[in-house]
PDB file with one MODEL, atoms N, CA, C and O in Angstrom:
MODEL        1
ATOM      1  N   UNK A   1       9.993  -0.445   6.902  1.00  0.00           N
ATOM      2  CA  UNK A   1       9.636  -0.213   5.517  1.00  0.00           C
ATOM      3  C   UNK A   1      10.110   1.174   5.116  1.00  0.00           C
ATOM      4  O   UNK A   1      10.074   2.104   5.921  1.00  0.00           O
ATOM      5  N   UNK A   2      10.545   1.308   3.901  1.00  0.00           N
ATOM      6  CA  UNK A   2      11.022   2.591   3.399  1.00  0.00           C
ATOM      7  C   UNK A   2       9.891   3.602   3.371  1.00  0.00           C
ATOM      8  O   UNK A   2       8.748   3.233   3.098  1.00  0.00           O
ATOM      9  N   UNK A   3      10.178   4.864   3.644  1.00  0.00           N
ATOM     10  CA  UNK A   3       9.119   5.868   3.605  1.00  0.00           C
ATOM     11  C   UNK A   3       8.560   6.094   2.204  1.00  0.00           C
ATOM     12  O   UNK A   3       7.492   6.689   2.064  1.00  0.00           O
ATOM     13  N   UNK A   4       9.250   5.637   1.171  1.00  0.00           N
ATOM     14  CA  UNK A   4       8.769   5.813  -0.200  1.00  0.00           C
ATOM     15  C   UNK A   4       7.886   4.671  -0.687  1.00  0.00           C
ATOM     16  O   UNK A   4       7.346   4.737  -1.791  1.00  0.00           O
ATOM     17  N   UNK A   5       7.735   3.631   0.118  1.00  0.00           N
ATOM     18  CA  UNK A   5       6.933   2.477  -0.280  1.00  0.00           C
ATOM     19  C   UNK A   5       5.558   2.603   0.359  1.00  0.00           C
ATOM     20  O   UNK A   5       5.456   2.782   1.573  1.00  0.00           O
ATOM     21  N   UNK A   6       4.487   2.510  -0.450  1.00  0.00           N
ATOM     22  CA  UNK A   6       3.144   2.636   0.117  1.00  0.00           C
ATOM     23  C   UNK A   6       2.856   1.553   1.148  1.00  0.00           C
ATOM     24  O   UNK A   6       3.343   0.430   1.021  1.00  0.00           O
ATOM     25  N   UNK A   7       2.080   1.875   2.152  1.00  0.00           N
ATOM     26  CA  UNK A   7       1.733   0.916   3.209  1.00  0.00           C
ATOM     27  C   UNK A   7       0.969  -0.280   2.665  1.00  0.00           C
ATOM     28  O   UNK A   7       1.058  -1.367   3.237  1.00  0.00           O
ATOM     29  N   UNK A   8       0.220  -0.118   1.579  1.00  0.00           N
ATOM     30  CA  UNK A   8      -0.581  -1.231   1.072  1.00  0.00           C
ATOM     31  C   UNK A   8       0.251  -2.304   0.380  1.00  0.00           C
ATOM     32  O   UNK A   8      -0.311  -3.308  -0.059  1.00  0.00           O
ATOM     33  N   UNK A   9       1.582  -2.131   0.264  1.00  0.00           N
ATOM     34  CA  UNK A   9       2.431  -3.181  -0.291  1.00  0.00           C
ATOM     35  C   UNK A   9       2.365  -4.446   0.552  1.00  0.00           C
ATOM     36  O   UNK A   9       2.567  -5.538   0.020  1.00  0.00           O
ATOM     37  N   UNK A  10       2.090  -4.339   1.838  1.00  0.00           N
ATOM     38  CA  UNK A  10       2.079  -5.512   2.712  1.00  0.00           C
ATOM     39  C   UNK A  10       1.047  -6.536   2.266  1.00  0.00           C
ATOM     40  O   UNK A  10       1.191  -7.712   2.600  1.00  0.00           O
ATOM     41  N   UNK A  11       0.033  -6.153   1.542  1.00  0.00           N
ATOM     42  CA  UNK A  11      -0.965  -7.110   1.077  1.00  0.00           C
ATOM     43  C   UNK A  11      -0.460  -7.951  -0.095  1.00  0.00           C
ATOM     44  O   UNK A  11      -1.118  -8.917  -0.482  1.00  0.00           O
ATOM     45  N   UNK A  12       0.683  -7.607  -0.662  1.00  0.00           N
ATOM     46  CA  UNK A  12       1.184  -8.297  -1.840  1.00  0.00           C
ATOM     47  C   UNK A  12       2.291  -9.288  -1.552  1.00  0.00           C
ATOM     48  O   UNK A  12       2.916  -9.783  -2.490  1.00  0.00           O
ATOM     49  N   UNK A  13       2.558  -9.595  -0.310  1.00  0.00           N
ATOM     50  CA  UNK A  13       3.576 -10.596  -0.044  1.00  0.00           C
ATOM     51  C   UNK A  13       4.400 -10.278   1.177  1.00  0.00           C
ATOM     52  O   UNK A  13       4.102  -9.353   1.933  1.00  0.00           O
ATOM     53  N   UNK A  14       5.430 -11.052   1.354  1.00  0.00           N
ATOM     54  CA  UNK A  14       6.304 -10.958   2.512  1.00  0.00           C
ATOM     55  C   UNK A  14       7.398  -9.930   2.252  1.00  0.00           C
ATOM     56  O   UNK A  14       8.344 -10.205   1.515  1.00  0.00           O
ATOM     57  N   UNK A  15       7.278  -8.764   2.843  1.00  0.00           N
ATOM     58  CA  UNK A  15       8.268  -7.711   2.629  1.00  0.00           C
ATOM     59  C   UNK A  15       9.565  -7.963   3.383  1.00  0.00           C
ATOM     60  O   UNK A  15      10.549  -7.255   3.172  1.00  0.00           O
ATOM     61  N   UNK A  16       9.581  -8.971   4.266  1.00  0.00           N
ATOM     62  CA  UNK A  16      10.804  -9.278   5.001  1.00  0.00           C
ATOM     63  C   UNK A  16      11.754 -10.165   4.188  1.00  0.00           C
ATOM     64  O   UNK A  16      12.908 -10.347   4.578  1.00  0.00           O
ATOM     65  N   UNK A  17      11.281 -10.718   3.062  1.00  0.00           N
ATOM     66  CA  UNK A  17      12.139 -11.563   2.222  1.00  0.00           C
ATOM     67  C   UNK A  17      13.289 -10.704   1.713  1.00  0.00           C
ATOM     68  O   UNK A  17      13.076  -9.683   1.059  1.00  0.00           O
ATOM     69  N   UNK A  18      14.505 -11.129   2.020  1.00  0.00           N
ATOM     70  CA  UNK A  18      15.681 -10.316   1.711  1.00  0.00           C
ATOM     71  C   UNK A  18      16.800 -11.199   1.173  1.00  0.00           C
ATOM     72  O   UNK A  18      17.898 -11.233   1.730  1.00  0.00           O
ATOM     73  N   UNK A  19      16.517 -11.907   0.094  1.00  0.00           N
ATOM     74  CA  UNK A  19      17.491 -12.830  -0.478  1.00  0.00           C
ATOM     75  C   UNK A  19      18.540 -12.076  -1.290  1.00  0.00           C
ATOM     76  O   UNK A  19      18.334 -10.933  -1.696  1.00  0.00           O
ATOM     77  N   UNK A  20      19.659 -12.739  -1.514  1.00  0.00           N
ATOM     78  CA  UNK A  20      20.704 -12.188  -2.376  1.00  0.00           C
ATOM     79  C   UNK A  20      20.462 -12.725  -3.774  1.00  0.00           C
ATOM     80  O   UNK A  20      20.384 -13.938  -3.974  1.00  0.00           O
ATOM     81  N   UNK A  21      20.344 -11.830  -4.740  1.00  0.00           N
ATOM     82  CA  UNK A  21      20.110 -12.222  -6.120  1.00  0.00           C
ATOM     83  C   UNK A  21      20.752 -11.200  -7.028  1.00  0.00           C
ATOM     84  O   UNK A  21      21.107 -10.102  -6.600  1.00  0.00           O
ATOM     85  N   UNK A  22      20.899 -11.573  -8.297  1.00  0.00           N
ATOM     86  CA  UNK A  22      21.540 -10.708  -9.286  1.00  0.00           C
ATOM     87  C   UNK A  22      20.518 -10.222 -10.298  1.00  0.00           C
ATOM     88  O   UNK A  22      19.554 -10.920 -10.611  1.00  0.00           O
ATOM     89  N   UNK A  23      20.739  -9.021 -10.805  1.00  0.00           N
ATOM     90  CA  UNK A  23      19.870  -8.508 -11.856  1.00  0.00           C
ATOM     91  C   UNK A  23      20.658  -7.615 -12.797  1.00  0.00           C
ATOM     92  O   UNK A  23      21.694  -7.056 -12.437  1.00  0.00           O
ATOM     93  N   UNK A  24      20.144  -7.496 -13.998  1.00  0.00           N
ATOM     94  CA  UNK A  24      20.751  -6.635 -15.005  1.00  0.00           C
ATOM     95  C   UNK A  24      19.611  -5.952 -15.769  1.00  0.00           C
ATOM     96  O   UNK A  24      18.702  -6.615 -16.267  1.00  0.00           O
ATOM     97  N   UNK A  25      19.671  -4.642 -15.855  1.00  0.00           N
ATOM     98  CA  UNK A  25      18.645  -3.865 -16.541  1.00  0.00           C
ATOM     99  C   UNK A  25      19.234  -3.297 -17.826  1.00  0.00           C
ATOM    100  O   UNK A  25      20.386  -2.864 -17.859  1.00  0.00           O
ATOM    101  N   UNK A  26      18.429  -3.303 -18.880  1.00  0.00           N
ATOM    102  CA  UNK A  26      18.828  -2.706 -20.155  1.00  0.00           C
ATOM    103  C   UNK A  26      17.718  -1.770 -20.619  1.00  0.00           C
ATOM    104  O   UNK A  26      16.535  -2.100 -20.539  1.00  0.00           O
ATOM    105  N   UNK A  27      18.111  -0.612 -21.099  1.00  0.00           N
ATOM    106  CA  UNK A  27      17.161   0.359 -21.627  1.00  0.00           C
ATOM    107  C   UNK A  27      17.171   0.298 -23.148  1.00  0.00           C
ATOM    108  O   UNK A  27      18.228   0.235 -23.775  1.00  0.00           O
ATOM    109  N   UNK A  28      15.971   0.318 -23.728  1.00  0.00           N
ATOM    110  CA  UNK A  28      15.785   0.212 -25.174  1.00  0.00           C
ATOM    111  C   UNK A  28      14.978   1.419 -25.661  1.00  0.00           C
ATOM    112  O   UNK A  28      14.369   2.112 -24.846  1.00  0.00           O
ATOM    113  N   UNK A  29      14.961   1.681 -26.957  1.00  0.00           N
ATOM    114  CA  UNK A  29      14.190   2.824 -27.468  1.00  0.00           C
ATOM    115  C   UNK A  29      12.701   2.755 -27.098  1.00  0.00           C
ATOM    116  O   UNK A  29      12.057   3.788 -26.915  1.00  0.00           O
ATOM    117  N   UNK A  30      12.159   1.535 -26.990  1.00  0.00           N
ATOM    118  CA  UNK A  30      10.732   1.407 -26.700  1.00  0.00           C
ATOM    119  C   UNK A  30      10.435   0.978 -25.263  1.00  0.00           C
ATOM    120  O   UNK A  30       9.302   0.601 -24.965  1.00  0.00           O
ATOM    121  N   UNK A  31      11.414   1.025 -24.374  1.00  0.00           N
ATOM    122  CA  UNK A  31      11.172   0.646 -22.981  1.00  0.00           C
ATOM    123  C   UNK A  31      12.435   0.108 -22.331  1.00  0.00           C
ATOM    124  O   UNK A  31      13.537   0.588 -22.599  1.00  0.00           O
ATOM    125  N   UNK A  32      12.265  -0.893 -21.474  1.00  0.00           N
ATOM    126  CA  UNK A  32      13.395  -1.462 -20.762  1.00  0.00           C
ATOM    127  C   UNK A  32      13.134  -2.936 -20.512  1.00  0.00           C
ATOM    128  O   UNK A  32      12.005  -3.406 -20.647  1.00  0.00           O
ATOM    129  N   UNK A  33      14.185  -3.667 -20.148  1.00  0.00           N
ATOM    130  CA  UNK A  33      14.057  -5.084 -19.811  1.00  0.00           C
ATOM    131  C   UNK A  33      14.952  -5.371 -18.607  1.00  0.00           C
ATOM    132  O   UNK A  33      15.886  -4.626 -18.308  1.00  0.00           O
ATOM    133  N   UNK A  34      14.642  -6.464 -17.933  1.00  0.00           N
ATOM    134  CA  UNK A  34      15.435  -6.858 -16.776  1.00  0.00           C
ATOM    135  C   UNK A  34      15.635  -8.377 -16.807  1.00  0.00           C
ATOM    136  O   UNK A  34      14.724  -9.129 -17.153  1.00  0.00           O
ATOM    137  N   UNK A  35      16.824  -8.805 -16.445  1.00  0.00           N
ATOM    138  CA  UNK A  35      17.126 -10.223 -16.254  1.00  0.00           C
ATOM    139  C   UNK A  35      17.422 -10.403 -14.780  1.00  0.00           C
ATOM    140  O   UNK A  35      18.263  -9.701 -14.218  1.00  0.00           O
ATOM    141  N   UNK A  36      16.731 -11.344 -14.151  1.00  0.00           N
ATOM    142  CA  UNK A  36      16.875 -11.568 -12.713  1.00  0.00           C
ATOM    143  C   UNK A  36      17.282 -13.015 -12.482  1.00  0.00           C
ATOM    144  O   UNK A  36      16.669 -13.932 -13.029  1.00  0.00           O
ATOM    145  N   UNK A  37      18.310 -13.218 -11.676  1.00  0.00           N
ATOM    146  CA  UNK A  37      18.766 -14.559 -11.301  1.00  0.00           C
ATOM    147  C   UNK A  37      18.554 -14.709  -9.798  1.00  0.00           C
ATOM    148  O   UNK A  37      19.227 -14.064  -8.994  1.00  0.00           O
ATOM    149  N   UNK A  38      17.603 -15.574  -9.432  1.00  0.00           N
ATOM    150  CA  UNK A  38      17.289 -15.828  -8.023  1.00  0.00           C
ATOM    151  C   UNK A  38      17.703 -17.256  -7.703  1.00  0.00           C
ATOM    152  O   UNK A  38      17.166 -18.192  -8.297  1.00  0.00           O
ATOM    153  N   UNK A  39      18.641 -17.452  -6.785  1.00  0.00           N
ATOM    154  CA  UNK A  39      19.051 -18.820  -6.432  1.00  0.00           C
ATOM    155  C   UNK A  39      17.870 -19.639  -5.905  1.00  0.00           C
ATOM    156  O   UNK A  39      17.084 -19.159  -5.087  1.00  0.00           O
ATOM    157  N   UNK A  40      17.758 -20.864  -6.380  1.00  0.00           N
ATOM    158  CA  UNK A  40      16.659 -21.749  -6.008  1.00  0.00           C
ATOM    159  C   UNK A  40      16.524 -21.887  -4.485  1.00  0.00           C
ATOM    160  O   UNK A  40      15.409 -21.899  -3.963  1.00  0.00           O
ATOM    161  N   UNK A  41      17.640 -21.989  -3.783  1.00  0.00           N
ATOM    162  CA  UNK A  41      17.571 -22.231  -2.337  1.00  0.00           C
ATOM    163  C   UNK A  41      17.000 -21.037  -1.566  1.00  0.00           C
ATOM    164  O   UNK A  41      16.673 -21.178  -0.388  1.00  0.00           O
ATOM    165  N   UNK A  42      16.873 -19.869  -2.197  1.00  0.00           N
ATOM    166  CA  UNK A  42      16.303 -18.716  -1.491  1.00  0.00           C
ATOM    167  C   UNK A  42      14.779 -18.687  -1.534  1.00  0.00           C
ATOM    168  O   UNK A  42      14.149 -17.893  -0.835  1.00  0.00           O
ATOM    169  N   UNK A  43      14.187 -19.556  -2.357  1.00  0.00           N
ATOM    170  CA  UNK A  43      12.730 -19.593  -2.472  1.00  0.00           C
ATOM    171  C   UNK A  43      12.135 -20.475  -1.383  1.00  0.00           C
ATOM    172  O   UNK A  43      12.683 -21.524  -1.043  1.00  0.00           O
ATOM    173  N   UNK A  44      11.018 -20.037  -0.850  1.00  0.00           N
ATOM    174  CA  UNK A  44      10.321 -20.814   0.169  1.00  0.00           C
ATOM    175  C   UNK A  44       9.111 -21.483  -0.470  1.00  0.00           C
ATOM    176  O   UNK A  44       8.317 -20.836  -1.151  1.00  0.00           O
ATOM    177  N   UNK A  45       8.983 -22.770  -0.244  1.00  0.00           N
ATOM    178  CA  UNK A  45       7.858 -23.505  -0.784  1.00  0.00           C
ATOM    179  C   UNK A  45       7.614 -24.723   0.090  1.00  0.00           C
ATOM    180  O   UNK A  45       8.523 -25.160   0.796  1.00  0.00           O
ATOM    181  N   UNK A  46       6.390 -25.292   0.061  1.00  0.00           N
ATOM    182  CA  UNK A  46       6.091 -26.452   0.903  1.00  0.00           C
ATOM    183  C   UNK A  46       6.831 -27.697   0.430  1.00  0.00           C
ATOM    184  O   UNK A  46       7.184 -27.815  -0.743  1.00  0.00           O
ATOM    185  N   UNK A  47       7.059 -28.615   1.349  1.00  0.00           N
ATOM    186  CA  UNK A  47       7.724 -29.875   1.011  1.00  0.00           C
ATOM    187  C   UNK A  47       6.658 -30.888   0.611  1.00  0.00           C
ATOM    188  O   UNK A  47       6.317 -31.786   1.381  1.00  0.00           O
ATOM    189  N   UNK A  48       6.145 -30.732  -0.590  1.00  0.00           N
ATOM    190  CA  UNK A  48       5.131 -31.633  -1.130  1.00  0.00           C
ATOM    191  C   UNK A  48       5.649 -32.214  -2.446  1.00  0.00           C
ATOM    192  O   UNK A  48       6.434 -31.578  -3.149  1.00  0.00           O
ATOM    193  N   UNK A  49       5.204 -33.419  -2.768  1.00  0.00           N
ATOM    194  CA  UNK A  49       5.675 -34.089  -3.979  1.00  0.00           C
ATOM    195  C   UNK A  49       5.243 -33.344  -5.243  1.00  0.00           C
ATOM    196  O   UNK A  49       6.019 -33.221  -6.191  1.00  0.00           O
ATOM    197  N   UNK A  50       4.007 -32.849  -5.252  1.00  0.00           N
ATOM    198  CA  UNK A  50       3.479 -32.120  -6.411  1.00  0.00           C
ATOM    199  C   UNK A  50       3.155 -30.700  -5.965  1.00  0.00           C
ATOM    200  O   UNK A  50       2.482 -30.487  -4.956  1.00  0.00           O
ATOM    201  N   UNK A  51       3.647 -29.733  -6.736  1.00  0.00           N
ATOM    202  CA  UNK A  51       3.440 -28.329  -6.388  1.00  0.00           C
ATOM    203  C   UNK A  51       3.004 -27.543  -7.611  1.00  0.00           C
ATOM    204  O   UNK A  51       3.439 -27.825  -8.727  1.00  0.00           O
ATOM    205  N   UNK A  52       2.154 -26.567  -7.400  1.00  0.00           N
ATOM    206  CA  UNK A  52       1.800 -25.605  -8.434  1.00  0.00           C
ATOM    207  C   UNK A  52       2.511 -24.304  -8.095  1.00  0.00           C
ATOM    208  O   UNK A  52       2.302 -23.735  -7.023  1.00  0.00           O
ATOM    209  N   UNK A  53       3.338 -23.842  -8.998  1.00  0.00           N
ATOM    210  CA  UNK A  53       4.076 -22.603  -8.782  1.00  0.00           C
ATOM    211  C   UNK A  53       3.499 -21.509  -9.662  1.00  0.00           C
ATOM    212  O   UNK A  53       2.967 -21.770 -10.741  1.00  0.00           O
ATOM    213  N   UNK A  54       3.612 -20.309  -9.192  1.00  0.00           N
ATOM    214  CA  UNK A  54       3.237 -19.139  -9.972  1.00  0.00           C
ATOM    215  C   UNK A  54       4.222 -18.027  -9.674  1.00  0.00           C
ATOM    216  O   UNK A  54       4.968 -18.086  -8.697  1.00  0.00           O
ATOM    217  N   UNK A  55       4.218 -17.018 -10.520  1.00  0.00           N
ATOM    218  CA  UNK A  55       5.108 -15.885 -10.284  1.00  0.00           C
ATOM    219  C   UNK A  55       4.404 -14.616 -10.763  1.00  0.00           C
ATOM    220  O   UNK A  55       3.670 -14.620 -11.751  1.00  0.00           O
ATOM    221  N   UNK A  56       4.645 -13.561 -10.048  1.00  0.00           N
ATOM    222  CA  UNK A  56       4.147 -12.267 -10.449  1.00  0.00           C
ATOM    223  C   UNK A  56       5.144 -11.219  -9.981  1.00  0.00           C
ATOM    224  O   UNK A  56       5.868 -11.437  -9.010  1.00  0.00           O
ATOM    225  N   UNK A  57       5.183 -10.117 -10.647  1.00  0.00           N
ATOM    226  CA  UNK A  57       6.078  -9.025 -10.288  1.00  0.00           C
ATOM    227  C   UNK A  57       5.255  -7.756 -10.150  1.00  0.00           C
ATOM    228  O   UNK A  57       4.272  -7.550 -10.862  1.00  0.00           O
ATOM    229  N   UNK A  58       5.674  -6.914  -9.223  1.00  0.00           N
ATOM    230  CA  UNK A  58       5.038  -5.614  -9.133  1.00  0.00           C
ATOM    231  C   UNK A  58       6.093  -4.538  -9.217  1.00  0.00           C
ATOM    232  O   UNK A  58       7.239  -4.729  -8.807  1.00  0.00           O
ATOM    233  N   UNK A  59       5.696  -3.427  -9.744  1.00  0.00           N
ATOM    234  CA  UNK A  59       6.585  -2.287  -9.916  1.00  0.00           C
ATOM    235  C   UNK A  59       5.878  -1.068  -9.357  1.00  0.00           C
ATOM    236  O   UNK A  59       4.744  -0.773  -9.734  1.00  0.00           O
ATOM    237  N   UNK A  60       6.543  -0.364  -8.463  1.00  0.00           N
ATOM    238  CA  UNK A  60       5.994   0.887  -7.951  1.00  0.00           C
ATOM    239  C   UNK A  60       6.783   2.033  -8.557  1.00  0.00           C
ATOM    240  O   UNK A  60       7.998   2.117  -8.379  1.00  0.00           O
ATOM    241  N   UNK A  61       6.108   2.904  -9.261  1.00  0.00           N
ATOM    242  CA  UNK A  61       6.730   4.078  -9.862  1.00  0.00           C
ATOM    243  C   UNK A  61       6.510   5.265  -8.934  1.00  0.00           C
ATOM    244  O   UNK A  61       5.385   5.743  -8.788  1.00  0.00           O
ATOM    245  N   UNK A  62       7.584   5.740  -8.307  1.00  0.00           N
ATOM    246  CA  UNK A  62       7.459   6.911  -7.428  1.00  0.00           C
ATOM    247  C   UNK A  62       7.077   8.154  -8.222  1.00  0.00           C
ATOM    248  O   UNK A  62       6.322   9.006  -7.753  1.00  0.00           O
ATOM    249  N   UNK A  63       7.612   8.235  -9.428  1.00  0.00           N
ATOM    250  CA  UNK A  63       7.355   9.420 -10.256  1.00  0.00           C
ATOM    251  C   UNK A  63       5.866   9.578 -10.539  1.00  0.00           C
ATOM    252  O   UNK A  63       5.339  10.690 -10.506  1.00  0.00           O
ATOM    253  N   UNK A  64       5.182   8.456 -10.818  1.00  0.00           N
ATOM    254  CA  UNK A  64       3.754   8.498 -11.147  1.00  0.00           C
ATOM    255  C   UNK A  64       2.863   8.065  -9.982  1.00  0.00           C
ATOM    256  O   UNK A  64       1.637   8.105 -10.088  1.00  0.00           O
ATOM    257  N   UNK A  65       3.484   7.648  -8.860  1.00  0.00           N
ATOM    258  CA  UNK A  65       2.741   7.092  -7.730  1.00  0.00           C
ATOM    259  C   UNK A  65       1.808   5.977  -8.226  1.00  0.00           C
ATOM    260  O   UNK A  65       0.620   5.946  -7.907  1.00  0.00           O
ATOM    261  N   UNK A  66       2.386   5.069  -9.014  1.00  0.00           N
ATOM    262  CA  UNK A  66       1.608   4.042  -9.692  1.00  0.00           C
ATOM    263  C   UNK A  66       2.132   2.659  -9.354  1.00  0.00           C
ATOM    264  O   UNK A  66       3.343   2.440  -9.329  1.00  0.00           O
ATOM    265  N   UNK A  67       1.236   1.733  -9.097  1.00  0.00           N
ATOM    266  CA  UNK A  67       1.555   0.340  -8.821  1.00  0.00           C
ATOM    267  C   UNK A  67       1.123  -0.487 -10.022  1.00  0.00           C
ATOM    268  O   UNK A  67      -0.044  -0.450 -10.413  1.00  0.00           O
ATOM    269  N   UNK A  68       2.062  -1.242 -10.618  1.00  0.00           N
ATOM    270  CA  UNK A  68       1.758  -2.043 -11.805  1.00  0.00           C
ATOM    271  C   UNK A  68       2.164  -3.491 -11.552  1.00  0.00           C
ATOM    272  O   UNK A  68       3.111  -3.762 -10.814  1.00  0.00           O
ATOM    273  N   UNK A  69       1.434  -4.416 -12.175  1.00  0.00           N
ATOM    274  CA  UNK A  69       1.709  -5.837 -12.059  1.00  0.00           C
ATOM    275  C   UNK A  69       2.011  -6.423 -13.427  1.00  0.00           C
ATOM    276  O   UNK A  69       1.479  -5.972 -14.441  1.00  0.00           O
ATOM    277  N   UNK A  70       2.874  -7.438 -13.442  1.00  0.00           N
ATOM    278  CA  UNK A  70       3.197  -8.132 -14.678  1.00  0.00           C
ATOM    279  C   UNK A  70       1.972  -8.904 -15.158  1.00  0.00           C
ATOM    280  O   UNK A  70       1.580  -8.789 -16.320  1.00  0.00           O
ATOM    281  N   UNK A  71       1.366  -9.689 -14.269  1.00  0.00           N
ATOM    282  CA  UNK A  71       0.120 -10.393 -14.556  1.00  0.00           C
ATOM    283  C   UNK A  71      -1.006  -9.727 -13.781  1.00  0.00           C
ATOM    284  O   UNK A  71      -0.797  -9.308 -12.642  1.00  0.00           O
ATOM    285  N   UNK A  72      -2.178  -9.619 -14.359  1.00  0.00           N
ATOM    286  CA  UNK A  72      -3.295  -9.025 -13.625  1.00  0.00           C
ATOM    287  C   UNK A  72      -3.637  -9.846 -12.382  1.00  0.00           C
ATOM    288  O   UNK A  72      -3.417 -11.057 -12.353  1.00  0.00           O
ATOM    289  N   UNK A  73      -4.164  -9.199 -11.380  1.00  0.00           N
ATOM    290  CA  UNK A  73      -4.601  -9.868 -10.156  1.00  0.00           C
ATOM    291  C   UNK A  73      -6.116  -9.861 -10.123  1.00  0.00           C
ATOM    292  O   UNK A  73      -6.744  -8.806 -10.214  1.00  0.00           O
ATOM    293  N   UNK A  74      -6.704 -11.049  -9.992  1.00  0.00           N
ATOM    294  CA  UNK A  74      -8.154 -11.183  -9.913  1.00  0.00           C
ATOM    295  C   UNK A  74      -8.572 -11.003  -8.455  1.00  0.00           C
ATOM    296  O   UNK A  74      -8.231 -11.845  -7.623  1.00  0.00           O
ATOM    297  N   UNK A  75      -9.295  -9.942  -8.117  1.00  0.00           N
ATOM    298  CA  UNK A  75      -9.680  -9.714  -6.734  1.00  0.00           C
ATOM    299  C   UNK A  75     -10.663 -10.756  -6.194  1.00  0.00           C
ATOM    300  O   UNK A  75     -10.882 -10.828  -4.985  1.00  0.00           O
ATOM    301  N   UNK A  76     -11.260 -11.567  -7.085  1.00  0.00           N
ATOM    302  CA  UNK A  76     -12.207 -12.600  -6.663  1.00  0.00           C
ATOM    303  C   UNK A  76     -11.521 -13.908  -6.304  1.00  0.00           C
ATOM    304  O   UNK A  76     -12.178 -14.844  -5.849  1.00  0.00           O
ATOM    305  N   UNK A  77     -10.196 -13.987  -6.505  1.00  0.00           N
ATOM    306  CA  UNK A  77      -9.436 -15.190  -6.158  1.00  0.00           C
ATOM    307  C   UNK A  77      -8.490 -14.879  -5.015  1.00  0.00           C
ATOM    308  O   UNK A  77      -7.977 -13.766  -4.903  1.00  0.00           O
ATOM    309  N   UNK A  78      -8.264 -15.865  -4.173  1.00  0.00           N
ATOM    310  CA  UNK A  78      -7.383 -15.696  -3.026  1.00  0.00           C
ATOM    311  C   UNK A  78      -5.933 -15.804  -3.479  1.00  0.00           C
ATOM    312  O   UNK A  78      -5.590 -16.684  -4.268  1.00  0.00           O
ATOM    313  N   UNK A  79      -5.097 -14.928  -2.988  1.00  0.00           N
ATOM    314  CA  UNK A  79      -3.670 -15.020  -3.260  1.00  0.00           C
ATOM    315  C   UNK A  79      -3.179 -13.978  -4.240  1.00  0.00           C
ATOM    316  O   UNK A  79      -3.911 -13.530  -5.122  1.00  0.00           O
ATOM    317  N   UNK A  80      -1.915 -13.601  -4.064  1.00  0.00           N
ATOM    318  CA  UNK A  80      -1.274 -12.610  -4.928  1.00  0.00           C
ATOM    319  C   UNK A  80      -0.942 -13.187  -6.291  1.00  0.00           C
ATOM    320  O   UNK A  80      -1.027 -12.487  -7.301  1.00  0.00           O
ATOM    321  N   UNK A  81      -0.565 -14.454  -6.330  1.00  0.00           N
ATOM    322  CA  UNK A  81      -0.267 -15.136  -7.593  1.00  0.00           C
ATOM    323  C   UNK A  81      -1.407 -16.109  -7.834  1.00  0.00           C
ATOM    324  O   UNK A  81      -1.407 -17.219  -7.301  1.00  0.00           O
ATOM    325  N   UNK A  82      -2.372 -15.697  -8.631  1.00  0.00           N
ATOM    326  CA  UNK A  82      -3.544 -16.562  -8.860  1.00  0.00           C
ATOM    327  C   UNK A  82      -3.804 -16.746 -10.329  1.00  0.00           C
ATOM    328  O   UNK A  82      -4.747 -17.441 -10.707  1.00  0.00           O
TER     329      UNK A  82
ENDMDL
END
């Protein structure tokens, strides 16, 4: 793990996932945006006929030493994407 990444990141998922994907970032007057293309075959999921999928993103700001999530995480529910 990089020395700049907090140790508690391990609770948020599999840090060994190292897929090849594309991204493009754009800066705007009121913030920034990102477009991410992740190939379907790089995702791991169970081989079940019916599946419930979820997604969440986290951002660690070294400048502010701050961890932010796209969707809030409910500590009373099991799982990072709940």
